[in-house]
C-alpha positions in Angstrom: 0.0 0.0 0.0 2.8 2.4 0.9 4.5 1.8 -2.5 1.2 2.4 -4.3 0.9 5.7 -2.5 4.4 6.7 -3.6 3.7 5.8 -7.2 0.5 7.8 -7.1 2.3 10.8 -5.6 5.0 10.5 -8.3 2.4 10.6 -11.0 0.7 13.6 -9.4 4.0 15.3 -9.0 4.6 15.3 -12.8 1.1 16.6 -13.5 0.6 19.2 -10.8 4.0 20.9 -10.7 3.8 21.8 -14.5 7.5 22.1 -14.7 9.9 20.5 -17.3 12.1 17.5 -16.7 15.1 19.6 -15.9 13.4 21.4 -13.1 12.1 18.2 -11.7 15.5 16.6 -11.7 16.9 16.2 -8.2 19.8 18.6 -7.5 23.0 17.3 -6.0 23.2 20.2 -3.5 20.1 21.0 -1.5 19.2 21.7 2.1 16.6 19.2 3.5 16.2 20.8 6.9 13.7 20.2 9.7 13.0 22.1 12.9 13.2 19.8 15.9 11.3 21.4 18.7 11.9 21.0 22.4 9.4 23.6 23.8 6.4 22.0 25.5 8.0 18.6 24.8 6.5 18.7 21.3 9.1 16.7 19.3 11.7 15.7 21.9 11.8 14.7 24.6 8.2 13.5 25.0 8.7 12.9 28.7 10.9 14.2 31.5 13.5 11.9 33.0 13.7 11.4 36.7 15.9 8.3 36.7 19.0 7.2 34.7 16.8 4.6 32.9 14.4 7.3 31.8 17.3 9.4 30.6 18.4 6.5 28.4 14.8 6.4 27.0 15.1 10.1 26.1 18.3 9.3 24.2 16.8 6.3 22.4 13.8 8.4 21.4 16.1 10.9 19.7 18.0 8.1 18.0 14.7 6.8 16.5 13.7 10.3 15.4 17.1 10.8 13.6 16.9 7.3 12.1 13.6 8.2 10.5 14.9 11.6 9.3 17.9 9.9 7.8 15.7 7.5 5.9 13.8 10.5 4.5 17.1 12.0 3.3 17.0 14.9 5.7 20.5 16.4 5.9 20.1 19.3 8.4 18.5 19.3 11.8 17.6 22.6 13.5 17.5 21.6 17.1 15.9 24.0 19.6 18.7 24.9 21.9 17.6 28.1 23.5 13.9 27.9 24.3 12.6 30.8 26.3 15.6 32.1 28.3 16.5 28.5 29.1 18.9 26.1 27.4 19.3 22.4 26.7 22.9 22.2 27.7 24.8 23.1 31.0 25.6 26.8 30.8 27.1 29.6 32.9 24.8 32.1 31.3 21.2 30.8 31.5 19.5 27.9 33.3 19.1 24.3 32.1 15.6 23.9 30.8 13.1 22.0 33.0 11.8 20.2 29.9 14.2 17.3 30.4 13.8 16.6 34.1 10.9 18.7 35.3 13.3 20.8 37.5 14.8 24.1 36.5 18.6 23.8 36.3 18.7 20.0 36.7 20.5 18.0 34.1 19.1 14.6 33.0 22.6 13.1 33.5 23.7 13.7 29.9 24.2 16.8 27.7 21.3 16.8 25.2 23.1 19.1 22.8 26.3 17.2 22.7 24.4 13.9 22.3 22.3 15.2 19.4 25.4 16.6 17.6 27.2 13.2 17.8 24.1 11.3 16.6 23.5 13.7 13.7 27.1 13.5 12.6 27.1 9.7 12.8 24.3 9.9 10.1 26.1 12.4 7.9 23.6 15.1 9.0 24.3 18.6 10.1 23.1 20.0 13.4 22.3 23.7 13.8 21.7 25.1 17.2 18.3 26.9 17.0 18.1 29.8 19.4 14.9 31.7 20.2 16.3 35.2 20.4 13.8 37.7 21.7 10.9 36.0 23.5 11.6 35.0 27.2 8.2 33.4 27.8 4.9 34.2 29.3 4.6 35.3 32.9 4.0 31.7 34.0 7.2 30.5 32.4 9.3 33.3 33.8 7.8 32.6 37.3 8.8 28.9 36.8 12.4 29.8 36.2 12.2 32.1 39.3 15.5 33.7 40.3 17.2 32.0 37.4 15.1 33.9 34.9 16.6 36.8 32.9 13.9 39.3 34.0 15.0 38.5 37.6 18.7 38.7 37.0 19.0 41.3 34.3 15.8 43.3 34.3 17.3 46.1 32.2 17.6 43.7 29.2 13.9 42.8 29.3 10.6 44.3 28.4 7.2 43.2 29.5 4.5 43.3 26.9 1.0 41.7 26.6 1.5 39.1 29.3 5.0 38.0 28.2 8.6 39.0 28.5 11.0 39.8 25.7 14.7 40.7 25.4 14.8 44.4 24.5 16.4 45.0 21.1 16.7 48.7 21.8 19.1 48.1 24.7 22.6 47.6 23.2 23.5 45.2 26.0 20.9 42.7 24.6 23.2 42.0 21.7 26.1 41.3 24.1 23.9 38.8 26.0 22.9 36.9 22.9 26.4 37.0 21.5 27.7 35.5 24.8 25.4 32.5 24.4 26.5 32.1 20.8 30.1 32.3 21.8 29.6 29.6 24.5 27.9 27.2 22.1 30.3 27.7 19.2 33.3 27.5 21.5 32.2 24.3 23.3 30.3 22.3 20.7 30.9 21.0 17.2 27.7 22.6 15.8 27.4 23.1 12.1 25.3 26.2 12.4 23.7 28.9 14.6 20.0 29.5 13.7 18.4 32.6 15.1 14.6 32.4 15.4 12.3 35.2 16.6 15.0 37.6 15.8 12.4 40.3 15.5 10.0 42.5 17.5 6.8 41.0 18.9 4.3 40.1 16.2 1.7 42.6 17.3 3.8 45.5 18.5 1.5 48.5 18.6 2.2 49.9 22.1 5.4 48.0 22.6 7.1 49.7 25.5 10.5 50.8 24.0 10.0 54.6 24.2 12.6 55.1 26.8 15.3 53.3 24.8 14.2 55.1 21.6 14.7 58.5 23.3 18.0 57.4 24.6 19.4 55.7 21.5 17.2 56.7 18.6 19.6 59.5 17.4 16.9 61.1 15.2 16.0 58.0 13.3 12.4 57.1 12.6 11.0 54.5 15.0 10.7 51.9 12.3 14.2 52.5 11.0 15.7 52.4 14.5 14.0 49.1 15.3 15.2 47.5 12.1 18.7 48.8 12.9 18.5 47.3 16.4 17.8 43.8 14.9 20.4 44.2 12.2 23.0 45.0 14.8 22.3 41.9 16.7 22.5 39.7 13.5 25.7 41.5 12.5 27.3 41.0 15.9 26.3 37.3 16.1 27.8 36.7 12.6 31.0 38.4 13.5 31.3 36.3 16.7 30.7 33.0 14.9 33.1 33.8 12.0 35.9 34.9 14.4 35.6 31.6 16.3 34.8 29.1 13.5 34.2 30.6 10.1 32.8 27.3 8.7 29.8 27.4 11.1 26.8 28.7 9.2 24.7 31.5 10.5 21.0 31.6 9.6 17.9 33.5 10.5 14.2 32.6 10.4 12.1 35.5 9.2 8.4 36.2 8.7 7.4 34.5 5.4 6.8 37.6 3.2 9.6 40.2 3.0 7.5 43.1 2.0 4.6 44.0 -0.3 5.2 43.1 -4.0 4.1 45.0 -7.0 1.2 42.6 -7.7 0.8 40.9 -4.3 0.2 42.4 -0.9 1.6 41.0 2.3 -1.7 42.1 4.0 0.1 43.7 6.9 2.2 40.7 7.8 5.8 40.9 6.6 9.3 40.8 7.8 10.3 44.3 6.9 7.4 46.3 8.4 6.1 44.1 11.1 9.1 42.1 12.4 11.6 44.9 11.5 13.8 42.3 9.8 15.8 43.9 7.0 16.7 40.4 5.9 17.4 41.1 2.3 19.9 43.8 3.5 21.5 41.1 5.7 22.1 39.0 2.6 23.4 41.9 0.6 25.7 42.9 3.5 27.0 39.4 3.9 26.0 39.0 7.6 24.0 35.8 7.1 24.8 32.6 5.3 21.2 31.4 5.1 17.7 32.9 5.3 14.7 30.7 6.2 11.5 32.6 5.5 8.6 30.9 7.3 6.2 30.6 4.4 3.4 28.7 6.0 0.8 29.8 3.5 -0.5 28.6 0.1 -1.5 30.0 -3.3 -0.4 33.5 -4.1 0.6 34.0 -0.4 3.4 31.5 -1.1 4.6 31.3 -4.7 5.5 34.9 -5.7 7.1 35.5 -2.3 9.4 32.5 -2.7 10.6 33.9 -5.9 11.1 37.4 -4.4 13.3 35.9 -1.7 15.4 34.0 -4.2 15.7 36.9 -6.6 17.0 39.1 -3.7 19.3 36.5 -2.1 22.6 38.2 -3.2 24.2 34.8 -3.5 23.4 33.6 0.0 21.2 30.6 0.6 17.4 30.9 0.8 15.6 27.9 2.3 11.8 28.4 2.4 10.2 27.2 5.6 7.2 25.0 4.7 4.4 24.1 7.1 4.0 20.4 7.2 1.7 21.0 10.2 -0.8 22.5 7.8 -1.8 19.0 6.8 -3.5 18.5 10.1 -7.2 19.4 10.2 -6.8 21.8 13.2 -4.2 23.8 11.2 -5.9 24.1 7.9 -6.3 20.5 6.6 -4.3 21.1 3.5 -4.3 18.4 0.8 -1.0 16.7 0.3 -0.7 18.0 -3.3 -0.3 21.5 -1.8 2.9 20.4 -0.1 4.1 18.7 -3.3 3.6 21.9 -5.2 5.4 24.0 -2.6 8.4 21.7 -2.6 8.5 21.6 -6.4 8.1 25.4 -6.7 10.9 26.1 -4.2 13.2 23.8 -6.2 12.3 25.2 -9.6 12.7 28.8 -8.2 16.4 27.9 -7.5 16.3 28.0 -3.8 18.9 26.2 -1.8 16.4 23.7 -0.4 13.5 23.7 2.1 13.0 23.5 5.8 10.0 21.7 7.3 8.1 22.7 10.4 8.2 20.6 12.4 9.8 17.2 12.9 6.8 15.2 14.2 4.5 16.6 11.6 7.0 15.8 8.8 7.4 12.2 9.9 3.8 11.5 10.7 1.9 13.5 8.0 4.2 14.1 5.1 6.5 11.0 5.0 5.4 9.8 1.6 5.3 13.2 0.1 8.8 14.0 1.3 10.4 10.7 0.3 8.8 10.9 -3.2 10.4 14.3 -3.9 13.6 13.8 -2.0 14.1 10.2 -3.0 17.9 10.3 -3.1 20.4 11.9 -0.7 21.7 15.4 -1.3 24.7 17.3 -0.1 24.4 20.5 1.9 25.1 23.4 -0.4 28.6 24.8 0.0 29.5 28.2 1.4 31.5 29.0 -1.7 32.1 32.6 -0.4 34.4 31.1 2.3 35.8 27.7 1.3 38.4 26.8 -1.3 38.5 23.6 -3.3 40.3 20.8 -1.4 42.8 18.4 -2.9 41.5 15.2 -4.3 42.1 12.0 -2.4 44.9 9.8 -3.6 46.0 6.1 -3.5 42.5 4.6 -4.2 42.2 0.9 -4.1 39.1 -1.2 -4.7 38.8 -5.0 -4.1 36.1 -7.6 -3.7 35.6 -8.9 -0.2 33.2 -11.2 1.6 31.1 -8.2 2.6 31.1 -6.5 -0.9 33.5 -4.0 -2.5 36.1 -2.6 -0.1 37.3 0.9 -1.1 40.3 2.6 0.6 41.9 5.9 0.0 44.5 8.3 1.4 43.3 11.1 3.7 43.4 14.7 2.6 44.7 17.3 5.1 42.5 20.1 6.0 43.8 23.7 6.5 45.2 24.6 9.8 42.6 25.1 12.5 39.8 23.7 10.4 37.9 20.4 11.1 39.1 17.2 9.4 38.0 16.5 5.8 35.0 14.3 5.2 34.4 12.2 2.1 31.7 11.4 -0.4 31.7 8.1 -2.3 30.0 7.6 -5.7 29.5 4.3 -7.4 27.9 3.0 -10.6 28.0 -0.2 -12.6 29.9 0.5 -15.8 33.1 2.2 -16.7 32.2 5.7 -15.6 30.4 7.2 -12.6 28.7 10.6 -12.9 29.4 12.4 -9.7 26.9 15.1 -10.6 24.1 12.6 -10.3 22.9 12.3 -6.7 21.5 8.9 -7.4 25.2 7.7 -7.5 26.0 9.0 -4.0 26.5 5.8 -2.0 28.5 7.2 1.0 27.9 10.7 2.2 30.1 12.8 4.5 32.1 10.0 5.8 34.7 10.6 8.6 36.8 7.6 7.5 39.1 6.7 4.7 37.5 3.3 3.8 34.1 2.3 2.7 32.3 -1.0 2.0 29.8 -1.1 -0.8 27.4 -4.0 -0.1 26.5 -5.0 -3.6 26.9 -8.1 -5.7 29.9 -8.5 -8.0 29.8 -6.7 -11.3 31.8 -7.1 -14.5 32.8 -3.5 -14.4 32.4 -1.0 -11.5 33.3 2.6 -11.4 33.8 4.4 -8.1 34.8 8.0 -7.2 35.8 9.7 -4.0 35.8 13.4 -3.2 37.0 15.3 -0.2 34.7 17.9 1.4 35.9 20.7 3.6 34.0 22.2 6.6 32.4 24.8 4.3 30.9 22.1 2.2 33.2 22.7 -0.8 34.0 19.5 -2.6 37.2 18.4 -4.4 37.5 17.0 -7.9 36.8 13.3 -7.8 39.5 10.7 -7.6 38.4 7.6 -9.6 39.0 3.9 -9.6 37.7 1.3 -12.1 37.2 -2.3 -11.0 37.1 -5.1 -13.6 36.5 -8.8 -12.8 39.6 -9.8 -14.8 41.8 -7.1 -13.3 42.1 -6.0 -9.6 41.6 -2.3 -10.3 42.6 0.6 -12.5 43.4 3.7 -10.6 42.6 6.9 -12.6 42.0 10.6 -11.7 
C-alpha cells in the first residue's frame, strides 16, 4: 500500500507541478532541513527523565527520530537549543531547561546538545543550534524559572508586553547577551550552524514599550528604522562572533514569510520588513547571514510569488523556504498533500537552496510519503562558496572484492590549519564511468573515515569515485577507480 501511494504521488508530481524535466531533476546540493522542537516537549523529549533509565529512553527516542529523518534523506536538523531564556545544555549564562527533568537547572545526566550533535554526525547530518532570540516566555514560564530567569537577574535587558517577557532589542546590552550564548555554544560544541529564530520584535507591536530606549538611543531616526537597525546590529554581531571563532559554522535567521509588499501581491500587513523589523534582504546583501529561512506557512499567491522574491534578492546567499507540514492537520488548515508537493517543487524550480519543514513530528507523521517521493535520493548540503576553497582530491585509491562487498580505501586529505578534518563522499555506478553530478550515484555521504564497503553483488565493471569535502561544504574534484573482474583495479584521476 505504501509503495502504491508513492507511485500515485510521483504521477501527481509530474502533473501538478507543471515544470519541465530539468526542473524536476533532483539537485545534488540541497538543504533538506527540519525544525526539531523542544518547547512543551512537542518533538523531543516527549517525557521528563527522573531516573537514569528514563534518561536513556530520552536518548533512544532521539535516535529513533534521527533514524527516521535519515531514511527521509533529511540532511540538516535545526535543534531548539535556547527555548525561552533557558537552554538544553549546561551553561554559565542561562539555566538548564526543566523540559528534560521537570526541574529548572537540573541535568538529565547527559548533555542533550552534545548527544544530538554526535548522533547527527554519525548519520552524515548537520546540526544547527536553534536559538529563540527575543521571547523569554509568558509570565507563568518566567515565574517557573524564578530567580534564574533573565527578568529577575538582568531586568534592564527585558521588556514586559502583553503578558509576556522579551529581550529588549533597543538596549545595546541585549546584543552582548545573545552573543555570549552564541560564543559559548560555538566554542564548546561542534555545531554546524547557529540558527536565530524570533530575531524580531513581537508580532503585534502597537504599544510595545520601548519609548525610553528610543529616546536614549534613537539618534533622530524614525522609530521603524531604529527598530530595524537594532535587529540588524544583533545579527551583525552574532555573525562576526561566529566567524571569528569558527568561520565554517553557518549563521541563519528565520524571518516572517513575506519580506515586503510586492508590486502585484500584498503582504496584507504581515511581513518581515514592516512588522518584524527584519531587513533580511539587506542582511544577505551585506553578507552578515549565510542562510535565510522565511517561514512561508501559506499557500497559493501567499506562497509562490514570495518564494521567488526571496530568491531573486538573495545576493548569492542561501534561501531555504520554511514549509508548514503541520498545515496538513485538520486543526491547522487540513491542506491536501498536493499543496505540499507543489510548494516543494516550486521552491526547487525557483532555484532556492532547499527547504525546511516545520516541524519534525508533523513531517514524519503527516508528510513522510510526500517527502520521500520528492527527496528520494540523498543530497549534499550546499557549500558556502564565499568562504571555502576547493580541497585536494584523495589519492591512493584501491578497490577490491571482499566477503562483505566491494572494499574501497583511499589516502586522507589534510584540512587547512585550524579547520575540522575533511569528510568524504563516495559515488558508485555499474559500468566504466560514474557521474558524480548525479545524486543517485551517491552511496556514501560525508564519511569521517578513509574506507568504505559497498554491499552489492559482484559486477563485471564497476566505477567508483571519492571526493574530499571541507568544513564549508566545498567538494574536491573526484579521484576515480575502475574495477574489472579480470583485473584487480585501474586507478585513474
